[in-house]
N, C-alpha and C positions, 0 to 999 in steps of 0.2 A: 173464433174459428181456429182450428188447430192445423194450419198448413205446415208448420215446422215440426210436427210430432214424429214424422217419419222422414228420414233422410234418403237421398238417392244412393243407389248401389246397384250391383249386378244381380240378376236372377233369371228365372224362367217360369212360364206358366201357360195355361190354356184356359179359355173361357168361352162358353156358348152364350148366345144372346139371352137376356132375361129382362123381365119387367119388374119394376120396383114400385111399391105403393108409397105415397107420401107419408102414410102412417108409420113407415119403417124408419123415418129420419131420426138420427140420434140427437140432432139439434137443428134449429132453423127459425126463420121468421118470415111470415107472409105466405105467398102461394107458390114459391119456387119448388119445382119437382124434378127429381131424376127419373126419367121415363125408361131408359134402357142403357145397359152397359154391354159392350161387345169387345172382345179381345181376339186379335188375329182372325177376323172374319168368322168367328165362331168355331174355329178349328183348334185342335190341341197344338200347343207349342212343345215340341219334343227336342230336348237338348242333349247333345253328345258329350263325350268325356272331355273334349277340347273344343276350342273355337267359340264363337259368339253367334247370336241370332237376334234379329230385329223384328219386332212385331208392333202392331198398332193397337192402342187403347182408344176406344170411342165411347163417348158419353153423350146421350141425348137428354136434354133438359128443357124445361119450359117455365115461363113466368109471364104474367099478363103485360109486363113492361118490356119483355125481351131479356135475353141473357147477356150479361156483361163479360164474364170470364168464368173459367172452370179450372180446377186443379185435380190431378189424379195420379195415383201410383198403386203398387200392389205389394202385398206382404204375406208371410207365412207365420203361423203362431197367433199370438194375441196382438191387438192393436197397440196396447201399452208396452208390450215387451216382445217385439217381433224377433224371430230368429233368422229371418231372411226378408229382404225387401228390395224393390227396384222401381225406378221411375225418374222423371226429370227432377231438377232441383226444386227445393221446397217453395221457392218464389218464382218459378217459371210457369206461366199459365199455359194451358192447352190452346190450340188454334181452334177458334169457334166460328162457324158459318151458319147463317139463318137457314132453317129448313124451308125450302120453297113451298111446302104444303101448309105452313103455319107461321105467321109472323111472330108468334110468341115462343116458338121452339127453335133451338139451335142444336147443331151437332158439333161436338168439340172432340178433337183428336190430338194424340201425341204419339210419337214413336218411342219405344223402349228397347234398348239393346241390352242383352243379358249374356252372361257367361256362366259355366258350370261351377267354378271354384270360388267365386267372390260374390257373396259370402256363403254360398250354398254347400251343404253336405248331403249325403244320401238321405238323411232323416227328413229333409225338407221336401222330398218328392211327395206328391199327393195334393191335398186340398189347400188352396190359397184364397186370398180375399182381395177385393178391389176397394180402395178408399177413395172418396171424392168429396170435393167442396165446390159449390156452385154459387156465384153471385149474380143477382139480377140488376137491371138498370135503375130500379127504384129502391135499391139497398136491401131488398129481401135476399135471403140466402138459405141454403140447406147444406148440412154436413152429414156424411154417412161413413161410419167406421167400416162397415161392410155392405157395399152396394150389391154384393153377390159373392158366390164361391166359385171356384174353378179348380182344375187339375193341372199340376206341373209334372211332367213325366221325363224319366230317363230314357234315352234312346236305346233300342235293342238292335242286334245284328244277327243274321243267320248265314251259315254256309251250307253247301250241299255238294256231295261227291258220290256219284254212282259208279259201281264197278261190277263185273268187268265191262270194258268197252273195246270193241263191240261184244255183243253177247248172242249166242244162238237162241233162236226162237224156242220158247218153252222152258228155258233155263231160268234159274233164280238170280236176280241181281240184288246187291246190297247197297243201300243208300245211307251214307253217313253224313253227319253235319254237327254243328255246334251252335247253341244259343247263348249269346253273350249280351251284356248291357253295360251302359256307361256307369263308371264308378266316379262320382263327383268328389269323393274324398281324396283321390290320388291322381285323377286325370287319365285313367286307363279304362280298358274294357275287361270285365271279368265274367266268368261263367254264371249263367242264370239257371240254378238247379231246381228240379222238382216242378217244372212248368210244362203244360201240354203244348206240343207242336204237331202240326198236321203234315204228313207226307202227301204230296199232291202230284198228279200226273196229267200231262197234256199230250194227246196224240199229235204227231207231226201233221201239219196241214190244217189244224183246228186252232181255235182261240180260247177254249174254255178248259180250265183245270178242274179235276175232280179229286176228292180226298180219298186216298187209299187206306190210310190208317192214322191213328193218333198215338204218339209216343211221348212219354214223360222224360224230360231232360235229366241226365245223370251228372256224374262228377265233371266239373268244368263246363257244364252245359251240354255234354255229349249227347248226340242223337244217333240212333241206328235202327233200321228196319229193312226187311226183305220183301221182295215181290217177284211174281213171275213175269218174265219179259215176253210180250206177245207181238207188239208192233213198235216201230220207231217212235220216239217221243222224248219229252222233256220232263225231268224230275226236279222237284223243289220242296223246300220246307217252308211252312207258314206259321207264324205266331200271332194270335189275336190281340195281345197286349193285356195290360192290367191297369189298376187304378194308379199305379206309380210308374209304369213302364209302357212305352209306345209299342205299337205293332211292328212286325218285321216280316219280310219275305226274302228268301235267299235268291241269288241268281240261279237260273235253271241250268241243269246239266243234261245235255242231249246224249241219248244212248241209241246207237245203231243196232237194230235187231236183224240178224242174218239168218238165211235159210228158211225153210218152211214154205 
């Protein structure tokens, strides 16, 4: 078993629940199976330019004799030559508890704390893998270099500024903003160029935003659009995200429409 092949470090990722067939095992003995791997409750882990984030790695495994222990961590690149990895120490087992629905099945968990700069670079945003090794009480075991794939994303931010404020009914307002994202290479936020962002409006007294137009971000992530002012309401920018970058919504800017 290769528990020491990947060492602990800092990183970031996201993983949705997935099922793994025993035929996918890279090595093993007996009937030990990895049934499911879940990271951060199936939600994306989006990491900013600074600070850290802690998420939970959960591995569900089974064996007719019951599960003794499990080990798991995450990595980017290839298993034999990862360019980013994170997890507990190589000899630190996960915490395993029997599944109340099945005596042969256990759910094993561990918390992983990650940061953007150690050892990550912008190039490591995107697809990552979960490695796991599980031991059974009867000495059966299973090792998987990649129990599944997942996405690690850079955090995005948006701003919004509508003017003039207030504005006469029927006049044109201009809504500016900027789309930026975390730069893991230097610990700052930089402009995200050439990406679509939606200008959205919510009438005062309502709860639903509607999309007015879509604009592509320019130099420095700059955004700009115009619209006719008809009623009081809130203006904001929204970005859906990408395979390497999380979604973002700006704070809303309220515009008072006068006259009419």
